Backbone as numpy.savetxt, mean C-alpha at the origin, in Angstrom:
# Nx Ny Nz CAx CAy CAz Cx Cy Cz
-16.39 8.83 -0.18 -15.24 7.82 0.03 -14.73 7.30 1.42
-14.19 6.79 1.51 -14.26 6.10 2.76 -12.62 6.81 3.37
-12.62 6.83 4.95 -11.15 7.33 5.53 -10.89 6.14 6.29
-9.79 5.84 6.55 -9.20 4.86 7.69 -7.29 4.64 7.63
-7.57 3.04 7.59 -6.05 2.97 7.52 -5.79 1.91 6.52
-5.12 2.04 5.59 -4.52 1.20 4.78 -3.02 -0.08 5.32
-3.33 -1.14 5.77 -2.06 -1.97 5.67 -2.08 -2.80 4.81
-1.00 -2.94 4.49 -0.41 -3.83 3.04 0.66 -4.55 3.67
0.23 -6.28 3.19 1.30 -7.19 4.00 2.27 -7.30 2.55
3.47 -6.93 2.39 3.85 -7.30 0.82 4.78 -8.69 1.33
4.33 -9.87 0.92 5.00 -10.97 0.92 5.98 -10.82 0.12
6.08 -11.70 -1.42 7.22 -11.92 -1.93 6.61 -11.77 -3.36
7.33 -12.03 -4.29 7.11 -11.92 -5.72 7.95 -12.74 -6.54
7.46 -13.62 -7.68 8.28 -14.54 -8.62 8.08 -13.96 -10.18
8.84 -14.89 -10.68 8.99 -14.91 -12.45 9.45 -13.55 -12.43
9.70 -12.79 -11.59 10.68 -11.37 -12.26 11.61 -11.63 -13.35
11.46 -10.41 -13.97 12.83 -10.85 -15.42 14.04 -10.36 -14.45
14.88 -10.82 -14.76 15.98 -10.48 -14.01 16.96 -9.52 -14.99
17.07 -8.46 -14.20 17.59 -6.94 -14.88 19.33 -7.30 -14.78
19.64 -7.96 -14.03 20.90 -7.91 -14.27 21.62 -9.11 -14.53
22.65 -9.07 -15.55 23.33 -10.20 -16.51 24.30 -10.93 -15.54
25.32 -10.51 -14.73 26.22 -11.16 -14.28 25.65 -11.73 -13.08
24.58 -11.38 -12.39 24.39 -11.63 -10.72 23.17 -11.73 -10.32
22.42 -11.77 -9.36 21.32 -11.86 -9.20 20.73 -10.33 -8.92
19.73 -10.06 -9.33 19.21 -8.65 -8.65 18.95 -8.75 -7.33
18.96 -7.19 -6.89 18.43 -6.78 -5.86 17.51 -6.47 -5.62
16.15 -7.08 -5.60 14.73 -5.83 -5.60 14.56 -5.22 -4.71
13.51 -4.43 -4.66 12.94 -3.54 -3.66 11.77 -3.14 -4.50
10.72 -2.62 -3.13 8.99 -2.26 -3.72 8.93 -0.83 -3.46
8.44 0.08 -4.12 8.11 1.47 -4.19 6.52 1.25 -3.77
6.05 1.44 -2.71 4.60 1.60 -2.52 3.99 2.73 -2.26
3.16 3.20 -3.51 2.27 4.53 -3.46 1.03 4.39 -3.10
0.29 4.84 -2.42 -0.99 5.36 -2.20 -1.60 7.21 -2.36
-1.92 7.76 -3.36 -2.15 8.71 -3.25 -0.99 9.83 -3.51
-0.62 10.34 -2.36 0.79 10.95 -2.44 1.29 10.43 -1.46
1.53 9.49 -0.78 2.13 8.58 0.28 3.36 7.48 -0.28
4.13 7.72 -0.19 5.15 6.61 -0.87 6.16 6.24 0.01
6.12 4.48 0.00 6.92 4.09 1.33 7.99 3.14 0.64
9.16 2.67 1.02 9.81 2.01 0.53 10.55 0.35 1.10
10.42 -0.71 0.11 10.47 -1.83 0.96 12.08 -2.06 1.45
12.37 -2.66 1.89 13.72 -3.11 2.13 14.39 -3.86 1.01
15.91 -3.46 0.58 16.36 -4.44 -0.55 16.47 -5.81 -0.09
15.75 -6.80 -1.19 16.39 -8.26 -1.15 17.39 -8.55 -1.88
18.21 -8.59 -1.11 19.64 -8.35 -1.41 20.05 -9.94 -2.21
20.10 -10.20 -2.99 20.65 -11.64 -3.95 19.84 -12.44 -4.37
18.53 -12.23 -3.81 17.17 -12.82 -4.07 16.71 -13.17 -5.61
17.40 -12.19 -6.73 16.69 -12.45 -7.70 15.54 -12.49 -8.20
14.95 -13.38 -9.04 13.73 -13.72 -9.62 12.42 -13.62 -8.57
13.05 -14.43 -7.41 11.87 -14.67 -6.57 12.13 -13.98 -5.14
11.67 -12.98 -4.81 12.22 -12.45 -3.67 10.98 -12.35 -2.80
11.32 -12.33 -1.38 10.57 -12.84 -0.20 11.02 -11.30 0.68
9.84 -10.72 1.09 9.91 -9.36 2.07 9.12 -9.44 3.55
8.22 -10.02 3.41 7.04 -10.56 4.30 7.53 -9.04 5.25
6.93 -7.59 4.90 6.94 -6.67 5.23 5.51 -6.30 5.25
5.35 -5.44 6.53 3.79 -4.42 7.01 4.30 -2.82 6.31
3.35 -2.57 5.74 3.38 -1.08 5.40 1.70 -0.27 5.37
1.97 0.71 6.25 0.39 1.33 6.66 0.70 2.52 6.07
-0.70 2.69 5.43 -0.56 4.34 4.72 -2.56 4.90 5.59
-2.41 5.73 5.86 -3.34 6.68 5.56 -4.52 7.29 4.68
-5.71 6.89 4.67 -6.24 6.53 3.24 -7.21 8.03 3.70
-7.42 8.78 2.61 -8.45 9.67 2.59 -8.99 10.28 1.44
-9.52 10.92 1.15 -10.40 11.28 -0.02 -9.76 11.50 -1.27
-10.11 10.75 -2.42 -9.34 10.70 -3.29 -8.39 9.30 -3.70
-8.15 8.44 -2.50 -7.56 7.51 -2.86 -8.16 6.33 -3.30
-7.71 5.50 -4.48 -8.29 4.87 -4.98 -7.67 3.35 -5.97
-6.13 3.87 -5.62 -5.69 2.75 -6.04 -4.40 2.29 -5.15
-3.55 1.33 -5.33 -2.21 1.13 -4.69 -1.40 0.75 -5.99
-0.32 1.59 -5.98 0.67 1.37 -7.14 2.08 0.55 -6.54
2.21 -0.56 -6.96 3.50 -1.31 -6.30 4.71 -1.36 -7.62
5.69 -0.62 -7.27 7.00 -0.45 -8.66 8.21 -1.26 -8.05
8.07 -2.30 -8.68 9.10 -3.25 -8.43 10.58 -2.91 -9.14
11.88 -2.41 -8.22 13.00 -1.73 -8.88 14.07 -2.72 -8.55
15.28 -2.85 -9.27 16.36 -3.74 -8.68 17.47 -2.18 -8.36
17.70 -2.41 -6.91 18.65 -1.63 -6.46 20.33 -2.06 -7.06
21.12 -1.30 -7.53 22.11 -1.19 -8.34 23.19 0.06 -7.71
23.80 -0.74 -7.21 24.95 0.43 -6.44 25.56 1.18 -6.82
26.15 1.20 -7.94 27.19 1.68 -8.92 26.11 2.72 -10.00
25.04 2.71 -10.65 23.99 3.08 -11.69 22.89 3.38 -10.89
21.93 3.83 -11.93 21.06 3.63 -11.93 20.11 2.70 -11.49
19.37 2.73 -10.47 18.60 1.20 -10.36 17.53 1.24 -11.36
17.27 -0.15 -11.59 16.35 -0.44 -12.93 14.82 -1.05 -12.56
14.16 -0.45 -13.31 12.90 -0.69 -13.21 12.48 -2.08 -13.75
11.93 -2.62 -12.64 11.43 -4.06 -13.48 10.19 -4.55 -13.43
9.01 -3.99 -13.26 7.39 -4.10 -13.60 6.86 -3.19 -12.45
5.18 -3.16 -12.68 4.66 -2.46 -11.68 3.45 -3.09 -11.91
2.47 -3.20 -10.24 0.60 -3.15 -11.13 0.66 -2.51 -9.97
-0.91 -2.00 -10.50 -1.84 -0.96 -9.26 -3.09 -2.08 -9.63
-3.13 -1.56 -8.00 -4.56 -2.23 -7.26 -5.41 -1.52 -7.06
-6.73 -1.86 -7.62 -8.01 -0.87 -7.42 -8.39 -1.21 -5.23
-8.52 0.05 -4.98 -8.95 -0.49 -3.27 -10.38 -0.49 -3.66
-11.57 -0.41 -4.48 -12.80 -0.40 -4.04 -13.32 -1.41 -3.09
-12.86 -2.70 -4.13 -13.18 -3.91 -3.79 -12.75 -4.03 -1.52
-11.35 -3.62 -1.60 -11.19 -3.46 -0.03 -12.15 -2.63 0.94
-12.52 -1.45 0.53 -12.89 -0.85 1.37 -14.82 -1.04 1.48
-15.28 -2.54 0.43 -16.23 -3.23 0.74 -15.77 -4.43 1.62
-15.26 -4.92 1.33 -14.80 -6.22 2.21 -13.97 -6.05 3.64
-13.19 -5.07 3.57 -12.57 -4.67 4.75 -10.95 -5.75 4.40
-10.84 -6.79 4.12 -9.49 -7.24 3.80 -9.30 -8.30 2.68
-8.57 -8.43 2.11 -8.52 -9.19 1.31 -6.98 -9.87 1.32
-7.37 -11.66 1.81 -6.23 -12.42 1.73 -5.20 -12.31 1.12
-3.87 -13.07 1.03 -2.68 -12.36 0.21 -3.05 -13.18 -0.92
-3.01 -12.30 -2.00 -3.27 -12.84 -3.20 -2.20 -12.40 -3.93
-1.96 -13.29 -5.19 -0.72 -12.84 -6.53 -1.81 -11.59 -7.74
-0.91 -10.63 -7.87 -1.26 -9.69 -9.19 -0.20 -10.23 -9.85
-0.63 -9.82 -11.48 0.43 -9.64 -12.02 1.45 -8.49 -12.21
2.53 -8.52 -12.56 3.34 -7.38 -12.62 3.89 -7.17 -14.29
3.25 -5.73 -14.83 3.73 -5.88 -16.11 4.38 -4.80 -16.06
5.52 -4.72 -17.36 6.79 -3.74 -17.80 5.77 -3.79 -19.57
5.99 -2.74 -19.88 5.56 -2.05 -21.20 4.35 -3.24 -21.80
3.35 -3.25 -21.01 2.20 -3.92 -21.46 2.39 -5.27 -21.29
3.15 -5.62 -21.17 3.75 -7.22 -21.04 3.80 -7.96 -19.44
3.32 -9.06 -19.44 3.45 -9.86 -18.30 4.91 -9.92 -17.99
5.17 -9.94 -17.00 6.97 -10.28 -16.28 6.87 -10.87 -14.73
5.86 -11.25 -13.98 6.21 -11.79 -13.15 4.74 -11.85 -12.31
4.69 -12.06 -10.89 3.47 -12.04 -10.19 4.56 -11.53 -8.81
3.46 -10.50 -8.35 3.97 -10.00 -6.61 2.79 -10.47 -5.71
2.97 -11.08 -4.34 2.24 -11.06 -3.11 1.59 -10.41 -2.39
0.69 -10.27 -2.45 0.29 -8.81 -1.48 -0.98 -9.22 -0.46
-1.22 -8.86 0.95 -2.48 -9.10 1.33 -2.94 -7.51 1.74
-4.10 -7.14 2.09 -5.13 -5.77 2.50 -5.05 -5.93 3.32
-5.27 -4.93 4.27 -6.60 -4.56 5.23 -6.70 -3.14 5.24
-8.39 -3.23 5.29 -8.76 -1.79 5.37 -9.29 -1.38 6.96
-9.41 -0.61 7.58 -9.85 -0.29 8.49 -10.41 1.25 8.71
-11.55 1.13 8.78 -12.16 2.62 8.74 -12.27 3.51 9.66
-12.10 4.51 9.44 -12.32 5.51 10.76 -13.17 6.24 11.00
-14.11 5.79 11.87 -15.60 6.38 12.01 -15.42 7.75 12.82
-16.07 8.65 11.99 -16.43 10.05 12.63 -16.95 9.94 13.93
-16.46 10.75 14.45 -17.26 11.00 15.73 -17.41 12.62 15.98
-18.29 13.14 15.12 -18.89 14.20 15.40 -19.24 14.71 16.34
-20.40 14.14 16.73 -21.24 14.19 17.99 -21.20 13.64 18.91
-20.43 12.50 18.96 -20.37 11.90 20.30 -21.60 11.34 20.82
-21.71 11.13 22.35 -22.80 10.52 23.08 -23.39 11.31 23.26
-23.45 12.47 22.94 -24.10 13.58 23.97 -24.67 14.56 23.11
-25.98 14.30 23.18 -27.07 15.13 22.35 -27.45 16.61 22.81
-27.52 17.07 21.97 -28.05 18.65 23.01 -26.70 19.41 23.00
-25.26 18.84 22.90 -24.26 19.57 23.06 -23.70 20.13 21.97
-22.64 21.30 22.32 -21.93 21.20 20.98 -20.44 21.84 21.09
-19.30 21.17 20.74 -18.10 21.45 20.77 -17.57 22.37 20.65
-16.62 23.18 21.31 -15.71 23.96 21.20 -14.50 24.01 21.94
-13.63 24.05 20.95 -12.34 23.55 20.51 -12.17 23.02 22.05
-12.62 21.90 22.22 -12.74 20.54 23.46 -13.28 20.81 24.17
-14.09 22.00 24.64 -14.99 22.01 25.67 -16.08 21.67 24.92
-17.01 21.22 26.08 -18.45 21.10 25.80 -19.36 22.15 26.08
-20.43 22.52 25.34 -21.33 24.12 25.99 -22.61 23.26 26.11
-23.29 23.14 27.23 -24.57 22.65 27.27 -25.38 23.33 26.67
-26.77 22.79 26.09 -27.85 23.54 25.12 -28.51 24.02 26.32
-28.44 23.71 27.76 -29.74 24.22 29.01 -29.55 25.13 28.89
-30.86 26.07 29.12 -31.36 27.32 29.54 -31.79 27.14 30.84
-31.29 28.20 31.56 -32.13 28.58 32.89 -33.83 29.08 33.05
């Protein structure tokens, strides 16, 4: 399993089901990669076609295989409404390194309810266990030479 940094560019959404009946909804996105969770800003009054253009960074380690995007509608006086979600497999990203801005289907109760556009970039973390110095062992930041007199 690759380790490194996942960069998510949250661009926009379109065709979302409006959960507010009297006004435009105020959507935001909760992004989850394994145990890490981040939240976008609220696109106040943007309704069914919000734009964010925000970047998010996640540290990818063992077991991270999906990115989950959950779209919510911010309601000031009551509980926020669930609009829909999408789950994106990260396996192709680990191979390709980046996926340009792409539209993904948003679903709610297994029904299509709009699209969300995101771009993904993965930067692999290179292991530096042995460095450049063959024949040396590392001891808490100090290097012990294997040379014997």
